[in-house]
Residue, then its C-alpha position, 0 to 999 in steps of 0.5 A: m601053091n606052096a602057102r605056109i601055115i602055122q605048125l604049133p609045138r606039140p605041148v602047146l597044141v595039147g594045152i590048146a586042145v585041153a583048154l578048148g575041151l575044158a571050155i566046150a565041157a563048161v558050156d555043156n554042163f554049166a550053162l547058165e539058164g539051163e541047158v545049151s543046144p546039142a547042135v552048138v555043142v557038136g559045132m563047138l567041138l568040131a570047129a575046135a578039133a578042126i582048128v587043132g587039126a590044121l595047126g598040128s603036124r604028126r599025130v595030131w589025132l592024139t590032140a583031138l582025144a584032148i579035146w574029146f575027153w572032157i566032154p564024157l568025163a563031165h557026165l561021168v562025174k556028174h553022175v557018179l556024184g549024183m548031181r543033176d545033169t542035162l544028159q537025159p537018161n542020165t545012165y551010164p549007157s547014155i554017157a557011153m553013147l555020148g562018149v562015142f558020138s563026141l569021139i566021132v565028132a572030134l576025129v571028123g573035125t581033125a580030119c577036116g583040119i587036116f584036110a584043110r591044112r593039105l589043101v592050103t600047104g599042098r603037102v601030104t606030110s609035114p616037113k622034116g623037122a616040124 
């Protein structure tokens, strides 16, 4: 099975990854009427990373970082500025644990996207020139 799948240029893919990461961080931190379930945020992060993993080619792992980066950063900025946060306890160690956990989720999502791309295309690596 040699199906073709869209492979976006790296700058476009990074732009999409940043936009997805910002959107997830916004939903996580600035939801109206209180807190969003952590399961929803994890699901959004997993899905976004899988999409980026499926659409990327080489070094797609770096774009997973562009999605992940915004979630712990938003909590860190809120902590430094003394703003109220949904993360409890709102401490540096809990922000670090959130960062590690969300990075693992983003990397697992990216791996799922890469695996899905390989299943569809039947290729282990992207074609030369892509």
